[in-house]
N, C-alpha and C positions, 0 to 999 in steps of 0.2 A: 148237240147244241153248241159245239165248239165254235161254229161260225157266228152264232149269236153273241157269245162272249167276246169274240173279236170285234163285232160291231160296237159293243159297249165300250171297248178300248178306243176305237176310232172316235166315238162320241165324246169320250173324256178328253181327247186331243183338241176337239173343237169347242168345248165348253169353256165359258168364262167363270171366274170365281163369283160366288153369290153370297149374300148375307142380309141380315136385318129384317125387321118387321116394319111395315109402313102404316100410314094413318088415314089417308083420304084418297079419293079417286082421281084419275087423270083422263084427259081426252087427247086423242091423236087425230090429226087431220093431214091427209096428203094433199099438197098443193102443186108443186112442180120442182124439178131439179133446178140448180143454179139460183137458189134463193139468195137475195141480197140482204133484205132487211125487214124488220118488224116495226110497226108503229101502233101504239094503243091510243084509242080515243077516250073521252071522259066517261063514256058509258061502259067501258071495259071490253069493247070490241077490238079485234086485231086486224090491221091492214097488213097483208103479206105481199111483198114485191119480189118478183123474179124476172128473169130476162132470158132471151134466146136469140141467136143470130139465125135468121130464116130467109127464105127466098133464093131462087136460083135462076139461071138463064140470063136473058138480056137485061132483066131488071136488076140483076146482081143480088147481093145479100144485104139485109138490113137488120137493124136492132129492133126487136119486138119486146116491149115491156108489158108484163102481165101483173094485174093487181086483183087480189081476192080479199073480201071483207068477211071475217069469221066472227060469229058470236061466241059467247062463253062455252057453248056446248059443241063448238066446232062446225056449226051449220054455216053454209055460204049464204051471206045476205046480199052480196053483189059482187060482180066481177067484170073486168074489161081488159082488153089487150089493145095496145096502140103501137104504131110504128114511130120510133123516135128519130132515127137517122140511119146513115149507111152502116155504122158499127159503133161500138162503145159499150158502156155498162152503167147501170145505176149504182150509186155508192151509199146513199142514205135517204131516209124518208122521215117525215114528221107531220103531225096533225096540228093545224093552226087553231086559234081559239074558237073559230066558228065551226070547226069539225071537218074542214076540207083537208085533203091529203096533198102534200107536196113531195116531189121526188127530185133528187139532184144526182148528178154524176158527170161523166165525160162522154164525148161523142165525136166522131168524125163525120163531117157533112157529106163528103164524097172522097173517093180515092184521090190522094195527092193534095187535098185541102187541109187547112189547119184544123187542129182539134179544138173544140170549144166546150165550155161547160154546158151541161144539160139541165133545164128546169122544166118540170111538168106539174100541173095542178089538176086534181080530180075532185069532184064533189064528194060529200060525205057518204054517199051511197056506193061509191066505187064503181058506178056505171056510166058516168059522163066525164069525158075529158074536157076540162075547161080551158086549158092552155098548155101548149108545149113550145119551147123556144130555147135559144142558146144565150150564153153569157161569155163575153170575152172581147178580144180585139179583132183586127183584120189582118194582122201580121201572118202571112202564110208559112213562115218558117218556124213559128212557135206553136205551143199548145197550151190550152187552159183546161183545167178540170176542177170540178167542185167535189169536195169530199165530205162536207158536213153542212147541216142546216138546223136552225133553231128559231124560236119565236119568243118575243117578249109578251107581257100580258096585253099590250095594246094591239097586238097582231102584226107588228113589224117583223120583217123577215131578215134573218142574218145568214150569210153564206160565208164559207171559208174553203180555201183550196190552194192550188198552186198554178203558176203560169210561167212560161218562157216568152210570152208575146211582148215585144218591145212597145206596142201600142195598147197594152192592156188598159182599159178605161179606169182612171182614178178621178177623184174629185179635188177641186181647188182646196188647198190648205191641208190635204191629207198628210199623214205622218211621212210616208214615202210615196212620191207621185210617179216615179218611173224607174224601170230597170236600167242600170248603166250600160252604155255601149261597150262591147267587148270586141275582141279580134274576130275577123270573118271566120265563119265555120264553128264558132264557139257560142254556147248559150249559158245563161245564168238562170236558174230557177228560183223564183221568189214565191213566198206565200202571199195570200191576200185575204182580207176581211172586208165584207161589204154589208151595209144595212140598206134594206129596201123598204119603202113605205107603200102599203097597199094603195092602189089608184083605181079610179072609176073605169078607165079604159080596159078593154079585154086583152089587148096586145101591145106591150106586155101589161099584166095586171099590177104593175108597181112602178114607182119612180125610185131612182137611186138617191138615198140620203147621204151616204158617204161610201167611199171605196178607197182602201189604202193597201199598199204593198208592205211586206215585211221580210227582211232578209239581209244578206251580206255577200261579199265577193271573195274575201281573202281566205285562203286555205293553207293550213300547215303542210308544207311539202314533205314527202317522204325523204328521210336522210340520204338514201342511196340515189335519189333522183336529181343528179347533177345535169344541168342543161336541158331538163325536160320542159315541155310546153307548160306554162303555169296552169295549175288547176284552178277551177272556178267554183265558188260556193254553190251549193244546192240547198234550198230550204223548201220543205214540204209541210203544209199544215194539214193535219189529219182529223182533228177533233175540235169541237166548238161548244160552248155553253154560254147562256145569257142570263143575267140576273133580272130581278123584278124592275130595276131602274134602267134597263136597256144597255147595260155595260157588258161587252163581249169579252170572253176569255178564250184563247185558242192554245192548242198544243200541237207539237210536231217534232220534226227532226231537222238538223242543219249540220252541214259540214263547214259552214262559214265561221272562221275564228273571230270575225268582226261582227257577228250577229248582235243586234242591239240589246244590251242588258242595262238595268238601272242600278244606281247606287243603293247599297244595302240589301240587294237581292241575295237569295240563298247561295247561288253559285254564279259568279261573274266571270270566272276564267274558263275558257273552252277546255274540255277534258279529252276530246277526241284527238286523233292524230292519224297520219297516213290516209287522209280523206275518209275517216270513219266518223259518223255523225254523233252529235249530242242531242238528247231530248231537250226541249224547251217548253216553258209555259209563259204566255204573254197576255197581259190584260190591257186592252185598248180603251182609251177614254171614250166617253159617250158620244163624242163628236167625230171620232176617227182621226183626230188631228195629232194625237200623241199617245204615249204609253203611260198608263197608271203605274205599272211595274212590269218587269220582264226578267226572267231568270233562266239560266241553264240548269239542267238536272244532273246528267251524267251520260256516259257513252252508251249508245244503243247499237243495234245490229247494223251492219253495212249492207244495205239492199235498196233497190229502187222502190220496193214495196213499203207499205206503212210500217213504222216502228212504234206507233202509238195506236192502241185499239179502242180507246174510249176515255172520256173525261166527263166529270159532272161537278156541279157546285152544290154545297150543302146550304142550309138556311143562313149560316153566318158568313158565307162567301169563301169558305175554304175550298180548295181544289183537290179533287180526287182523280188520279191519273192511273191508267193501266197501259202497259206496253211490253216490249220484248228487249232483252239485253243479254249479251254474252260476255260482258265485261266483269271480271271478278272484283273490280274496284268500284262498281256501281254503288252509290251510297245506300246502305242497308242499315236499319235500326239495330241497336244492340239486342233488343228483345223481339226480333222479327219472328213471324210464324215460320218462315223458311229462311234461314240466315245465310246458307251457302249456295253458290251456283252449282247446279247438278248437271251431270251428263247422263244420257240414257244408257241403261245397262243391257237393253235387249237388242242392240244393233240398229235401232230405228234412227232416222235422221232428225236432228233438231237444230233449229237456227239459234236457240238460246232459251232462257228461262223467262216466264212471265214475271213482271214486277207490278206491284201496286203501291202507290205512294200518295200521301196527303200533304199538301202545302197549306200554310195558313193564308188568310185573306189578304195579307200584304206581300206575299211572295218572298218573305224574308226568312222563313223558318220551315224546315222539313219536319212535320209533326211525326210522321213515321214512314217507313219504307220497308217492303218485304218482297222477297221472291215468292212466287206461288205457282209451281208446276213447271215441268219440262215440256215446252211447246213442240208440237209436231211441225216439221218443216219450218217455214217462216209464217205460220199462222199467228193470229193475234187474239188476245183476250178481249171480250166485249164486256162493257161495264155499265151498271145502272146504280143509282142510289135510291133507297126507299125513304119514307118520311122520317124515320128515326136516324137517318144518316148512315145506316148499314150498307155495305158494299156488296153488290151482287155481280157475279162473274159467270161467264161461260167461255170455255176454251177447249181446244183440241190438244191432247197430250201425246207426246211421242212415247212416253213410258210413265204410267201412273204409279210405279213403285216408289214408295217413300213420300208421296204427296200427303201433306197434313190434311186429315179428314176429321169430320166430327164423329165422335164415337157412334158405332152402329150404322154408318153410312152403307148404302147398297153399292155394289161394285159390279157393273154389268158390261163395262167397256172402257174406252179411253176418252169419252166426251164428258167433260166435267161441268157441273153446276155447283156454285158455292156461294155462301153468304159469309162475309167477314165482318167482324165487329167494327163499329165506326172508328174506334181508336186503334184498330189494327192489332188487337191483343190476342184474338182467337178466331177460330172457325166456328160459326154458329150453326151452319147447315151445309151439307155437301152430299153429292151423289155422283156416281159415274154411270152414265146411261149408255145404252148400246151405241156403237160407232155409227155416225151419220145422223143421230137424233138431236145433236146440240152443237154449239160452237160457232154457228154462223151469226146469230144475233139473239138478243134477250130483251123482253119487255116486261115491265111490272104493271099489272092491270089494276083498275080501280076497285075491283071486287076482292082484292087481296091475293089473287093468284099470280103466277108467273107464266110466261110463254117463252119457249126457246125454239129456235129453228136450226136445222142442220143441213149438211150437204146432200142427204138422201131425199130432200124435198118434203119432209114432214115438219109440222108444227106440233109440239108437245105442250099441252097446257095442264098445269097442276097447281095445287095450293103451294104457298111458299114454305113448304115442308115436304117431306117424302110422301108420295101418293100412297094410298092404301086401298082397302077393298080388294077386289079382283081386278087389277089394273095391268093392261098391256103397255109396255114401254118400247117395244120394237120387235120386228120379225126379220130373220135372216136365214139364208141357207146355212146349215150347220157347219160347213167348211169355210164360209165367207167371213169377212171382218166388218161388213157394213150392212145396215138394214136395207130392205128393199120393199118396193110396192108391187112386185110381180112374183108369181109362183108358177111352178110347172107341175103337171100330174106326176105323182110319185116322188116328188122332191123331199129330201130329208131336211126338215125345217126345224129351226130353233126359235122359240117364242120366249121373250124376256119380259119380266115385269115383277109384280108383287102379288102375293096371295094366289099364285097360279096353281099350286099343288100342295101336297102334304108337307108338313115340317120335316118329317123324315123322308128323304128321297126314295122314290120307288122306281125299280128298273123294269125292263121288258118282261111281259108275261105272255104265255101261249095258252089260249083258251082250249076248252074241250073239243072245239071244232078244228083245232090245229092252226088257227090263225092268231096273229098278234092282236092282243085285245085293244079295244078303244076306250076302256075305262081303267084308269090306273091311279091308285091311291085316292079314289073319289073324284078324280079329274077327268073331264071329257072335253075334247076340242072338236068343233063341227065346222064344216065348210058348206055353206048353203044347206045346212041341216044334216049333212052327211058326216057321221063320226069318222075321225081319223085314227088309224093305228098309232099307239103311243109307245115310244121307246124309253122315255125317261120323264118323270114328273117330280118337281120339287117346288118349293115356295117361290123361287125367283126364275125358274127356267123349266120349259117343257120342250122335249124333242119329239116331233110328230112326223108321220109320213103322210104327205098330202094325198087325199083320195084321188084315184084315177078318174072319178066322175067329174072333176072340175073341168076336164077337157071340153065339155059341152057348153061351158059358160064363159063369156068374155070377162066377167067380173064375178067374184064370189064374196060372201060376207062370212068372216071368221069370228067365232065367239067361243069363250071358255066357260064351262060350268063346273063349279066345285061344290063341296059340301058347305062352303061359306057364302056362295052367291054366284052371280053371273057377271062376266066382264062387259066392258063396252064392246060394241060390234065394230070390227075393223074391215073395211072394204079393201080387197086386193085384186089386182088385174092378173089374168091368166095368160100364159104364153105356152107354145107347144113344147118347148124345152128350155132349160136354164142350167146348163151343165156347170158343175164346179168340181174340181179335183180335190178329193178329201185327203188323199195320201198317195205317195208313190212308194211301192215296195220293190226291193231288189229281187233278183231271181231266187234267193234263199228265203224270201219272205220277210226280211228285215227292212226297217224303214230307211229309205234313201235320205242321206244327209251329207254335209260337208265332211264329216268324219267317217262316213260309210257310203262311199260313192259306188255307182254301178260300173260294171265293166263294159267297154265297147263291144258290141255284138251280142251282149246278153239280152235276155227278155225281162222287161220290167212290167209290173202290174200297177195300173192306175185304178183307184177306187173312186167312182164318179157318182155324184148325186144330181138329180134334176134332168135325167136323160129323156124324160117324157113318156109317152104311151108305149106300151109293149106290143109286140107282134101278136101276142095271144091274150085273150080276155080272161083275166084271173081275178078272184076276189081280193079286195084290199086286205093287206096283212098276210098274204100267202107266203109260206116259207118255200124257198126254191128247192125243187126236187130234180128229177131227171126225166126228160131233157129240160135244161134250164131255159127260161124265156129270154128272148133277145129284144132290144128296143126296136120300135117300128121304123125309126129314122136311121139313116146310114151314119156310121161312126168312123172318124179318122183321128189320128194322133199327129200332132205337129211338134217337132223338136226345133228349137231355135238355138243359134250359136253365133259367135262373133267371127267376122271375116276381116282379115287384115289386107289392106290394099295400099301399099306404099306407106305414106304417113297418115292415112285415114283408116277408119274402121267402119264396118257396116254390120248389119244383122242378117244372117242367112236363116232359112227355114227349110226343113225337109219333112214332107208328109209321109207317114207310115200307115199302111193298112193293117189294122190289128189282126193278130192271129186268132184272137178270141174277143168277143164283146157280148157279154150276156150276164145272167144272174150268177150268184155264188151259192152253191148247194149248202143248205143249212142256214142261210141268211134270208131276210125278207126280200121280196122280189124287187124292191125299189132301188137297191144299191147295185150299180153296174160295175162289173169287173172287165177291164180292158187290158189285154196283153199285147205289148209291142216291142219290137227289137230295137235296141239302141244303135243308131246308124254310125258308121265309121267317120262320117264327115264332121261330126261334132268335135273332132280333134283340131279343127281349124282355129279354135280360140280357147281362152282360159275359162275355167269355171267361175261362177256357176252358169250353167246353161239354163234353158227354159223349156217347159213342155206345157202344152194345152190340148184340149180335146174339142173336136167339132162333132156336134150331133145335128145332122141335117144342116140348116143354115145358121145354127146357134153355136156360139163359141164360148168356151170357158175362159176365165181369167188365166193368164200365164203364171205358173209358179216356178220357183227355183228347182233345178234338177242338177245333180252332181254326177260327174263321170270321172272315173279314175284316170289319172295322167299316165302317159307313157305306154298307152295301149297300142 
């Protein structure tokens, strides 16, 4: 059984840490990848907005926006897909007082034309498109995009975004009516705020009550930039909230040192420099003719992407703001939940730390401010306020180590959900869900539940506390880092959640029939009723081998049965193969790494999950004997490397035919062993190199591969 013990070692490499006991059930609904946003209606239903660029040939490509309406149980109540424009993306969605859904974003009408703001309206059933149109000017050299939408109780529509169009439409008497003219070839980006009044006509279904610009032009030049072409200010509005009196508050980022601020504001002096932006919060008066107040906050990240991920107003008019900063001087409260700017310790890339801040209703006092988490890349925290004023966040973390969590929080990945106290004093609830399950958007539902959406295309709905019962929170290949909606026959699968197995973890067992058992610690996993061999079962994680019988079905339903009950049913799509490299071993059997590279010309072993059907029909859970079974599909190994060509670089690839591709004696038949020789050509560039596996027409993700230098 040496091979089985090795398999458990590989499983340990792939497993995430788990903890805690939960309290109520959850629901998972797969919608589509590229999720944009969630919007909740008064009945507790969720509208889910996603998009894709589709269409080929003479018609070209176009933006298709899809909407699904889900009830509290995850059932689809209505759905539609519509063509929006040649390209673009939705940015935000909201439900108006009558229950209709509005979607906003940016779009290009056609290649070479100006970009305009996108507005679409659907009825409350999510089955009828009532209106789609654009918002902006006619200036073909500029672009307008809408980033946020909100409604007041009377049903008036408020939009916020950014524009570089010199003829962007503003109203008479607006606070700023035009972008100033600049040198040819240069553009100034201004934010805008607009109030639209519903109208009887269908195209467009509104009239413009006011429209004003917001921004500045002056930039603090870098000290070393003598004789440079003067930089121009860029102002982007990313977030919007409206109070019951129809007064709009916006937040964004600006590089303009002359951005308009008001006397007595919290921060009136621009904090950025070298063209690095400051965050700002501005409250526009009810007529759009002036500013109630406007303040800068502090330096945020330098990126054309958003630096502010969300904003909300509490019942008293205070402003709660979330964004990203990499400035150690960003204003943080003395008793902050996370007082220091942190860097990832695991080598992951981070653009900065999330921050959460609360301003008083006059914009003159920063009530509290804290960092909260090391963000992945330049992702943004998403924010909502509940009726008590508590702050709900979802965010993607580069490194969850050290994140302040509520005691007993589950930890299943790097996608965070958290509730912070209204006064910023503590974390009231938190959980780290599997990667891909959260971080894209968050909605607080009328029934007291919360919904989160992630990059994997799922919507997770649960009480505003940790879910309990037998609850599935995500499914992924055991060597992958992101949840998936597809599985392959024989794939080594990890299932994450709560109450999935025994409190004391149980490892692989071999039955009297010589097969890996499908009942482990009182836990059973079935796919269309077929039990799966189990490798590991614990309270928060199960490792299972997908039955080969799923190959006959395009979709299967997975369920978990334990001594405590039965989970929700999760529908999964089947594919012929879904290879993932679990580990790369050097010729001596040691794990390939930066400190333990392979020699050029040596034979390395790749352990692969998800290679699909075998050439021989064998029972699920069979332990490999002699001869070892081989996959039904052809297997190839591709090594990637850097090529230097003058002052530029490229990526080369060399395909190797494996010397061996088959099962591992003493291991379950599901894990594929692939032996391949390291080619000499990888000496063309510096480490790390890459390696991936092709099984038929299916390709695994590329993983880092290290080769000894000087060979």
